[in-house]
mmCIF file as gemmi writes it, N, C-alpha and C atoms, coordinates in Angstrom:
data_model
loop_
_atom_site.group_PDB
_atom_site.id
_atom_site.type_symbol
_atom_site.label_atom_id
_atom_site.label_alt_id
_atom_site.label_comp_id
_atom_site.label_asym_id
_atom_site.label_entity_id
_atom_site.label_seq_id
_atom_site.pdbx_PDB_ins_code
_atom_site.Cartn_x
_atom_site.Cartn_y
_atom_site.Cartn_z
_atom_site.occupancy
_atom_site.B_iso_or_equiv
_atom_site.pdbx_formal_charge
_atom_site.auth_seq_id
_atom_site.auth_asym_id
_atom_site.pdbx_PDB_model_num
ATOM 1 N N . MET Axp A 1 ? 7.838 -26.799 -30.771 1 0 ? 1 A 1
ATOM 2 C CA . MET Axp A 1 ? 9.191 -26.798 -31.334 1 0 ? 1 A 1
ATOM 3 C C . MET Axp A 1 ? 9.216 -25.92 -32.577 1 0 ? 1 A 1
ATOM 4 N N . PRO Axp A 2 ? 10.233 -25.03 -32.689 1 0 ? 2 A 1
ATOM 5 C CA . PRO Axp A 2 ? 10.291 -24.144 -33.844 1 0 ? 2 A 1
ATOM 6 C C . PRO Axp A 2 ? 10.632 -24.876 -35.139 1 0 ? 2 A 1
ATOM 7 N N . LYS Axp A 3 ? 10.346 -24.2 -36.204 1 0 ? 3 A 1
ATOM 8 C CA . LYS Axp A 3 ? 10.761 -24.781 -37.513 1 0 ? 3 A 1
ATOM 9 C C . LYS Axp A 3 ? 12.251 -24.857 -37.651 1 0 ? 3 A 1
ATOM 10 N N . MET Axp A 4 ? 12.715 -25.837 -38.419 1 0 ? 4 A 1
ATOM 11 C CA . MET Axp A 4 ? 14.151 -25.932 -38.737 1 0 ? 4 A 1
ATOM 12 C C . MET Axp A 4 ? 14.422 -24.936 -39.847 1 0 ? 4 A 1
ATOM 13 N N . LYS Axp A 5 ? 15.614 -24.347 -39.815 1 0 ? 5 A 1
ATOM 14 C CA . LYS Axp A 5 ? 15.997 -23.393 -40.864 1 0 ? 5 A 1
ATOM 15 C C . LYS Axp A 5 ? 16.75 -24.155 -41.946 1 0 ? 5 A 1
ATOM 16 N N . THR Axp A 6 ? 16.432 -23.826 -43.187 1 0 ? 6 A 1
ATOM 17 C CA . THR Axp A 6 ? 17.142 -24.389 -44.345 1 0 ? 6 A 1
ATOM 18 C C . THR Axp A 6 ? 18.439 -23.603 -44.52 1 0 ? 6 A 1
ATOM 19 N N . LYS Axp A 7 ? 19.515 -24.309 -44.774 1 0 ? 7 A 1
ATOM 20 C CA . LYS Axp A 7 ? 20.783 -23.668 -45.09 1 0 ? 7 A 1
ATOM 21 C C . LYS Axp A 7 ? 20.689 -23.188 -46.546 1 0 ? 7 A 1
ATOM 22 N N . ARG Axp A 8 ? 20.651 -21.853 -46.705 1 0 ? 8 A 1
ATOM 23 C CA . ARG Axp A 8 ? 20.374 -21.27 -48.034 1 0 ? 8 A 1
ATOM 24 C C . ARG Axp A 8 ? 21.429 -21.657 -49.044 1 0 ? 8 A 1
ATOM 25 N N . ALA Axp A 9 ? 22.696 -21.77 -48.606 1 0 ? 9 A 1
ATOM 26 C CA . ALA Axp A 9 ? 23.774 -22.124 -49.553 1 0 ? 9 A 1
ATOM 27 C C . ALA Axp A 9 ? 23.549 -23.514 -50.136 1 0 ? 9 A 1
ATOM 28 N N . ALA Axp A 10 ? 23.054 -24.442 -49.28 1 0 ? 10 A 1
ATOM 29 C CA . ALA Axp A 10 ? 22.775 -25.815 -49.744 1 0 ? 10 A 1
ATOM 30 C C . ALA Axp A 10 ? 21.576 -25.836 -50.639 1 0 ? 10 A 1
ATOM 31 N N . ALA Axp A 11 ? 20.545 -25.016 -50.333 1 0 ? 11 A 1
ATOM 32 C CA . ALA Axp A 11 ? 19.31 -24.985 -51.114 1 0 ? 11 A 1
ATOM 33 C C . ALA Axp A 11 ? 19.605 -24.507 -52.526 1 0 ? 11 A 1
ATOM 34 N N . LYS Axp A 12 ? 20.582 -23.603 -52.675 1 0 ? 12 A 1
ATOM 35 C CA . LYS Axp A 12 ? 20.935 -23.102 -54.008 1 0 ? 12 A 1
ATOM 36 C C . LYS Axp A 12 ? 21.776 -24.14 -54.814 1 0 ? 12 A 1
ATOM 37 N N . ARG Axp A 13 ? 22.452 -25.017 -54.135 1 0 ? 13 A 1
ATOM 38 C CA . ARG Axp A 13 ? 23.36 -25.948 -54.785 1 0 ? 13 A 1
ATOM 39 C C . ARG Axp A 13 ? 22.733 -27.276 -55.096 1 0 ? 13 A 1
ATOM 40 N N . TYR Axp A 14 ? 21.779 -27.726 -54.298 1 0 ? 14 A 1
ATOM 41 C CA . TYR Axp A 14 ? 21.184 -29.067 -54.464 1 0 ? 14 A 1
ATOM 42 C C . TYR Axp A 14 ? 19.709 -28.961 -54.856 1 0 ? 14 A 1
ATOM 43 N N . LYS Axp A 15 ? 19.284 -29.958 -55.6 1 0 ? 15 A 1
ATOM 44 C CA . LYS Axp A 15 ? 17.882 -30.067 -55.994 1 0 ? 15 A 1
ATOM 45 C C . LYS Axp A 15 ? 17.417 -31.488 -55.701 1 0 ? 15 A 1
ATOM 46 N N . VAL Axp A 16 ? 16.199 -31.657 -55.282 1 0 ? 16 A 1
ATOM 47 C CA . VAL Axp A 16 ? 15.678 -32.962 -54.976 1 0 ? 16 A 1
ATOM 48 C C . VAL Axp A 16 ? 14.747 -33.385 -56.156 1 0 ? 16 A 1
ATOM 49 N N . THR Axp A 17 ? 14.955 -34.582 -56.675 1 0 ? 17 A 1
ATOM 50 C CA . THR Axp A 17 ? 14.151 -35.059 -57.802 1 0 ? 17 A 1
ATOM 51 C C . THR Axp A 17 ? 12.822 -35.58 -57.278 1 0 ? 17 A 1
ATOM 52 N N . GLY Axp A 18 ? 11.95 -35.943 -58.174 1 0 ? 18 A 1
ATOM 53 C CA . GLY Axp A 18 ? 10.632 -36.459 -57.822 1 0 ? 18 A 1
ATOM 54 C C . GLY Axp A 18 ? 10.734 -37.744 -57.074 1 0 ? 18 A 1
ATOM 55 N N . SER Axp A 19 ? 11.754 -38.533 -57.313 1 0 ? 19 A 1
ATOM 56 C CA . SER Axp A 19 ? 11.903 -39.823 -56.629 1 0 ? 19 A 1
ATOM 57 C C . SER Axp A 19 ? 12.663 -39.663 -55.33 1 0 ? 19 A 1
ATOM 58 N N . GLY Axp A 20 ? 13.108 -38.426 -54.99 1 0 ? 20 A 1
ATOM 59 C CA . GLY Axp A 20 ? 13.764 -38.181 -53.709 1 0 ? 20 A 1
ATOM 60 C C . GLY Axp A 20 ? 15.273 -38.181 -53.732 1 0 ? 20 A 1
ATOM 61 N N . LYS Axp A 21 ? 15.851 -38.349 -54.905 1 0 ? 21 A 1
ATOM 62 C CA . LYS Axp A 21 ? 17.334 -38.303 -54.987 1 0 ? 21 A 1
ATOM 63 C C . LYS Axp A 21 ? 17.791 -36.845 -54.989 1 0 ? 21 A 1
ATOM 64 N N . ILE Axp A 22 ? 19.022 -36.616 -54.528 1 0 ? 22 A 1
ATOM 65 C CA . ILE Axp A 22 ? 19.573 -35.276 -54.541 1 0 ? 22 A 1
ATOM 66 C C . ILE Axp A 22 ? 20.538 -35.148 -55.682 1 0 ? 22 A 1
ATOM 67 N N . VAL Axp A 23 ? 20.369 -34.13 -56.49 1 0 ? 23 A 1
ATOM 68 C CA . VAL Axp A 23 ? 21.259 -33.91 -57.635 1 0 ? 23 A 1
ATOM 69 C C . VAL Axp A 23 ? 22.028 -32.609 -57.445 1 0 ? 23 A 1
ATOM 70 N N . ARG Axp A 24 ? 23.206 -32.551 -58.054 1 0 ? 24 A 1
ATOM 71 C CA . ARG Axp A 24 ? 24.053 -31.39 -57.938 1 0 ? 24 A 1
ATOM 72 C C . ARG Axp A 24 ? 24.727 -31.146 -59.284 1 0 ? 24 A 1
ATOM 73 N N . MET Axp A 25 ? 25.271 -29.97 -59.466 1 0 ? 25 A 1
ATOM 74 C CA . MET Axp A 25 ? 26.038 -29.694 -60.656 1 0 ? 25 A 1
ATOM 75 C C . MET Axp A 25 ? 27.475 -30.165 -60.439 1 0 ? 25 A 1
ATOM 76 N N . LYS Axp A 26 ? 28.169 -30.442 -61.496 1 0 ? 26 A 1
ATOM 77 C CA . LYS Axp A 26 ? 29.574 -30.893 -61.399 1 0 ? 26 A 1
ATOM 78 C C . LYS Axp A 26 ? 30.501 -29.73 -61.202 1 0 ? 26 A 1
ATOM 79 N N . ALA Axp A 27 ? 31.658 -29.997 -60.614 1 0 ? 27 A 1
ATOM 80 C CA . ALA Axp A 27 ? 32.665 -28.964 -60.373 1 0 ? 27 A 1
ATOM 81 C C . ALA Axp A 27 ? 33.591 -28.787 -61.565 1 0 ? 27 A 1
ATOM 82 N N . ASN Axp A 28 ? 34.493 -27.816 -61.497 1 0 ? 28 A 1
ATOM 83 C CA . ASN Axp A 28 ? 35.546 -27.556 -62.474 1 0 ? 28 A 1
ATOM 84 C C . ASN Axp A 28 ? 35.042 -26.985 -63.785 1 0 ? 28 A 1
ATOM 85 N N . LYS Axp A 29 ? 34.002 -26.183 -63.758 1 0 ? 29 A 1
ATOM 86 C CA . LYS Axp A 29 ? 33.451 -25.581 -64.958 1 0 ? 29 A 1
ATOM 87 C C . LYS Axp A 29 ? 33.469 -24.056 -64.883 1 0 ? 29 A 1
ATOM 88 N N . SER Axp A 30 ? 34.242 -23.465 -63.958 1 0 ? 30 A 1
ATOM 89 C CA . SER Axp A 30 ? 34.153 -22.03 -63.76 1 0 ? 30 A 1
ATOM 90 C C . SER Axp A 30 ? 35.312 -21.249 -64.388 1 0 ? 30 A 1
ATOM 91 N N . HIS Axp A 31 ? 36.512 -21.807 -64.46 1 0 ? 31 A 1
ATOM 92 C CA . HIS Axp A 31 ? 37.627 -21.069 -65.04 1 0 ? 31 A 1
ATOM 93 C C . HIS Axp A 31 ? 38.643 -22.052 -65.572 1 0 ? 31 A 1
ATOM 94 N N . ILE Axp A 32 ? 39.673 -21.512 -66.238 1 0 ? 32 A 1
ATOM 95 C CA . ILE Axp A 32 ? 40.711 -22.296 -66.928 1 0 ? 32 A 1
ATOM 96 C C . ILE Axp A 32 ? 40.047 -23.312 -67.882 1 0 ? 32 A 1
ATOM 97 N N . LEU Axp A 33 ? 39.202 -22.813 -68.758 1 0 ? 33 A 1
ATOM 98 C CA . LEU Axp A 33 ? 38.442 -23.693 -69.634 1 0 ? 33 A 1
ATOM 99 C C . LEU Axp A 33 ? 39.158 -23.988 -70.96 1 0 ? 33 A 1
ATOM 100 N N . ASN Axp A 34 ? 40.193 -23.177 -71.291 1 0 ? 34 A 1
ATOM 101 C CA . ASN Axp A 34 ? 40.809 -23.354 -72.612 1 0 ? 34 A 1
ATOM 102 C C . ASN Axp A 34 ? 41.606 -24.663 -72.711 1 0 ? 34 A 1
ATOM 103 N N . LYS Axp A 35 ? 42.107 -25.192 -71.588 1 0 ? 35 A 1
ATOM 104 C CA . LYS Axp A 35 ? 42.862 -26.447 -71.644 1 0 ? 35 A 1
ATOM 105 C C . LYS Axp A 35 ? 41.975 -27.674 -71.544 1 0 ? 35 A 1
ATOM 106 N N . LYS Axp A 36 ? 40.685 -27.478 -71.269 1 0 ? 36 A 1
ATOM 107 C CA . LYS Axp A 36 ? 39.771 -28.618 -71.165 1 0 ? 36 A 1
ATOM 108 C C . LYS Axp A 36 ? 39.092 -28.848 -72.506 1 0 ? 36 A 1
ATOM 109 N N . SER Axp A 37 ? 38.956 -30.118 -72.86 1 0 ? 37 A 1
ATOM 110 C CA . SER Axp A 37 ? 38.404 -30.479 -74.137 1 0 ? 37 A 1
ATOM 111 C C . SER Axp A 37 ? 36.896 -30.15 -74.21 1 0 ? 37 A 1
ATOM 112 N N . ALA Axp A 38 ? 36.371 -30.015 -75.414 1 0 ? 38 A 1
ATOM 113 C CA . ALA Axp A 38 ? 34.948 -29.726 -75.585 1 0 ? 38 A 1
ATOM 114 C C . ALA Axp A 38 ? 34.066 -30.832 -74.996 1 0 ? 38 A 1
ATOM 115 N N . LYS Axp A 39 ? 34.527 -32.077 -75.148 1 0 ? 39 A 1
ATOM 116 C CA . LYS Axp A 39 ? 33.789 -33.202 -74.606 1 0 ? 39 A 1
ATOM 117 C C . LYS Axp A 39 ? 33.725 -33.112 -73.07 1 0 ? 39 A 1
ATOM 118 N N . ARG Axp A 40 ? 34.849 -32.784 -72.473 1 0 ? 40 A 1
ATOM 119 C CA . ARG Axp A 40 ? 34.868 -32.649 -70.99 1 0 ? 40 A 1
ATOM 120 C C . ARG Axp A 40 ? 33.99 -31.541 -70.498 1 0 ? 40 A 1
ATOM 121 N N . LYS Axp A 41 ? 34.03 -30.386 -71.146 1 0 ? 41 A 1
ATOM 122 C CA . LYS Axp A 41 ? 33.2 -29.254 -70.762 1 0 ? 41 A 1
ATOM 123 C C . LYS Axp A 41 ? 31.718 -29.572 -70.967 1 0 ? 41 A 1
ATOM 124 N N . ARG Axp A 42 ? 31.403 -30.296 -72.038 1 0 ? 42 A 1
ATOM 125 C CA . ARG Axp A 42 ? 29.998 -30.677 -72.309 1 0 ? 42 A 1
ATOM 126 C C . ARG Axp A 42 ? 29.504 -31.624 -71.201 1 0 ? 42 A 1
ATOM 127 N N . ASN Axp A 43 ? 30.328 -32.528 -70.728 1 0 ? 43 A 1
ATOM 128 C CA . ASN Axp A 43 ? 29.91 -33.451 -69.667 1 0 ? 43 A 1
ATOM 129 C C . ASN Axp A 43 ? 29.813 -32.756 -68.326 1 0 ? 43 A 1
ATOM 130 N N . LEU Axp A 44 ? 30.545 -31.666 -68.125 1 0 ? 44 A 1
ATOM 131 C CA . LEU Axp A 44 ? 30.48 -30.931 -66.886 1 0 ? 44 A 1
ATOM 132 C C . LEU Axp A 44 ? 29.195 -30.128 -66.754 1 0 ? 44 A 1
ATOM 133 N N . ARG Axp A 45 ? 28.524 -29.907 -67.854 1 0 ? 45 A 1
ATOM 134 C CA . ARG Axp A 45 ? 27.252 -29.156 -67.832 1 0 ? 45 A 1
ATOM 135 C C . ARG Axp A 45 ? 26.135 -29.937 -67.164 1 0 ? 45 A 1
ATOM 136 N N . LYS Axp A 46 ? 26.229 -31.262 -67.214 1 0 ? 46 A 1
ATOM 137 C CA . LYS Axp A 46 ? 25.143 -32.107 -66.75 1 0 ? 46 A 1
ATOM 138 C C . LYS Axp A 46 ? 25.115 -32.176 -65.211 1 0 ? 46 A 1
ATOM 139 N N . GLN Axp A 47 ? 23.887 -32.468 -64.703 1 0 ? 47 A 1
ATOM 140 C CA . GLN Axp A 47 ? 23.738 -32.687 -63.293 1 0 ? 47 A 1
ATOM 141 C C . GLN Axp A 47 ? 24.11 -34.143 -63.005 1 0 ? 47 A 1
ATOM 142 N N . THR Axp A 48 ? 24.489 -34.388 -61.773 1 0 ? 48 A 1
ATOM 143 C CA . THR Axp A 48 ? 24.813 -35.752 -61.365 1 0 ? 48 A 1
ATOM 144 C C . THR Axp A 48 ? 24.192 -36.037 -59.978 1 0 ? 48 A 1
ATOM 145 N N . GLU Axp A 49 ? 23.959 -37.276 -59.693 1 0 ? 49 A 1
ATOM 146 C CA . GLU Axp A 49 ? 23.354 -37.669 -58.433 1 0 ? 49 A 1
ATOM 147 C C . GLU Axp A 49 ? 24.432 -37.584 -57.356 1 0 ? 49 A 1
ATOM 148 N N . MET Axp A 50 ? 23.999 -37.058 -56.21 1 0 ? 50 A 1
ATOM 149 C CA . MET Axp A 50 ? 24.931 -36.945 -55.086 1 0 ? 50 A 1
ATOM 150 C C . MET Axp A 50 ? 25.317 -38.328 -54.55 1 0 ? 50 A 1
ATOM 151 N N . ASP Axp A 51 ? 26.561 -38.427 -54.164 1 0 ? 51 A 1
ATOM 152 C CA . ASP Axp A 51 ? 27.087 -39.69 -53.635 1 0 ? 51 A 1
ATOM 153 C C . ASP Axp A 51 ? 26.357 -40.083 -52.37 1 0 ? 51 A 1
ATOM 154 N N . ALA Axp A 52 ? 26.173 -41.33 -52.154 1 0 ? 52 A 1
ATOM 155 C CA . ALA Axp A 52 ? 25.361 -41.839 -51.035 1 0 ? 52 A 1
ATOM 156 C C . ALA Axp A 52 ? 25.982 -41.446 -49.666 1 0 ? 52 A 1
ATOM 157 N N . THR Axp A 53 ? 27.315 -41.27 -49.636 1 0 ? 53 A 1
ATOM 158 C CA . THR Axp A 53 ? 27.972 -40.945 -48.358 1 0 ? 53 A 1
ATOM 159 C C . THR Axp A 53 ? 27.637 -39.491 -47.913 1 0 ? 53 A 1
ATOM 160 N N . ASN Axp A 54 ? 27.239 -38.644 -48.83 1 0 ? 54 A 1
ATOM 161 C CA . ASN Axp A 54 ? 26.933 -37.235 -48.501 1 0 ? 54 A 1
ATOM 162 C C . ASN Axp A 54 ? 25.426 -36.961 -48.353 1 0 ? 54 A 1
ATOM 163 N N . VAL Axp A 55 ? 24.587 -37.879 -48.759 1 0 ? 55 A 1
ATOM 164 C CA . VAL Axp A 55 ? 23.158 -37.629 -48.796 1 0 ? 55 A 1
ATOM 165 C C . VAL Axp A 55 ? 22.589 -37.356 -47.405 1 0 ? 55 A 1
ATOM 166 N N . LYS Axp A 56 ? 23.037 -38.113 -46.4 1 0 ? 56 A 1
ATOM 167 C CA . LYS Axp A 56 ? 22.511 -37.946 -45.066 1 0 ? 56 A 1
ATOM 168 C C . LYS Axp A 56 ? 22.732 -36.512 -44.513 1 0 ? 56 A 1
ATOM 169 N N . VAL Axp A 57 ? 23.909 -35.981 -44.773 1 0 ? 57 A 1
ATOM 170 C CA . VAL Axp A 57 ? 24.249 -34.647 -44.323 1 0 ? 57 A 1
ATOM 171 C C . VAL Axp A 57 ? 23.461 -33.615 -45.102 1 0 ? 57 A 1
ATOM 172 N N . ALA Axp A 58 ? 23.314 -33.798 -46.392 1 0 ? 58 A 1
ATOM 173 C CA . ALA Axp A 58 ? 22.602 -32.845 -47.222 1 0 ? 58 A 1
ATOM 174 C C . ALA Axp A 58 ? 21.136 -32.784 -46.849 1 0 ? 58 A 1
ATOM 175 N N . ARG Axp A 59 ? 20.553 -33.871 -46.471 1 0 ? 59 A 1
ATOM 176 C CA . ARG Axp A 59 ? 19.089 -33.877 -46.042 1 0 ? 59 A 1
ATOM 177 C C . ARG Axp A 59 ? 18.897 -33.024 -44.803 1 0 ? 59 A 1
ATOM 178 N N . LYS Axp A 60 ? 19.878 -32.958 -43.924 1 0 ? 60 A 1
ATOM 179 C CA . LYS Axp A 60 ? 19.753 -32.101 -42.742 1 0 ? 60 A 1
ATOM 180 C C . LYS Axp A 60 ? 19.86 -30.614 -43.131 1 0 ? 60 A 1
ATOM 181 N N . LEU Axp A 61 ? 20.62 -30.346 -44.19 1 0 ? 61 A 1
ATOM 182 C CA . LEU Axp A 61 ? 20.804 -28.945 -44.607 1 0 ? 61 A 1
ATOM 183 C C . LEU Axp A 61 ? 19.578 -28.389 -45.339 1 0 ? 61 A 1
ATOM 184 N N . ILE Axp A 62 ? 18.859 -29.267 -46.027 1 0 ? 62 A 1
ATOM 185 C CA . ILE Axp A 62 ? 17.664 -28.857 -46.742 1 0 ? 62 A 1
ATOM 186 C C . ILE Axp A 62 ? 16.453 -29.683 -46.284 1 0 ? 62 A 1
ATOM 187 N N . PRO Axp A 63 ? 15.959 -29.44 -45.076 1 0 ? 63 A 1
ATOM 188 C CA . PRO Axp A 63 ? 14.967 -30.352 -44.484 1 0 ? 63 A 1
ATOM 189 C C . PRO Axp A 63 ? 13.601 -30.279 -45.162 1 0 ? 63 A 1
ATOM 190 N N . TYR Axp A 64 ? 13.237 -29.174 -45.792 1 0 ? 64 A 1
ATOM 191 C CA . TYR Axp A 64 ? 11.895 -29.093 -46.354 1 0 ? 64 A 1
ATOM 192 C C . TYR Axp A 64 ? 11.834 -29.345 -47.848 1 0 ? 64 A 1
ATOM 193 N N . LYS Axp A 65 ? 12.95 -29.635 -48.457 1 0 ? 65 A 1
ATOM 194 C CA . LYS Axp A 65 ? 12.954 -30.034 -49.88 1 0 ? 65 A 1
ATOM 195 C C . LYS Axp A 65 ? 12.777 -31.548 -49.928 1 0 ? 65 A 1
ATOM 196 N N . LYS Axp A 66 ? 11.643 -32.03 -50.238 1 0 ? 66 A 1
ATOM 197 C CA . LYS Axp A 66 ? 11.443 -33.449 -50.294 1 0 ? 66 A 1
ATOM 198 C C . LYS Axp A 66 ? 11.129 -33.861 -51.675 1 0 ? 66 A 1
């Protein structure tokens, strides 16, 4: 059986932690930043854990990132 291919778009967006959780960057930090408060922009810089409903799909997209 051939190797599975990693979806490169997903590999660039998601990272797997040492404990196996998938983390991602938050959205809404790319443009129209002048109306957003400094506190909101600071919190958007941080990574967040992927929601449990999406983890199953993401694992198929990045099969070799464990």
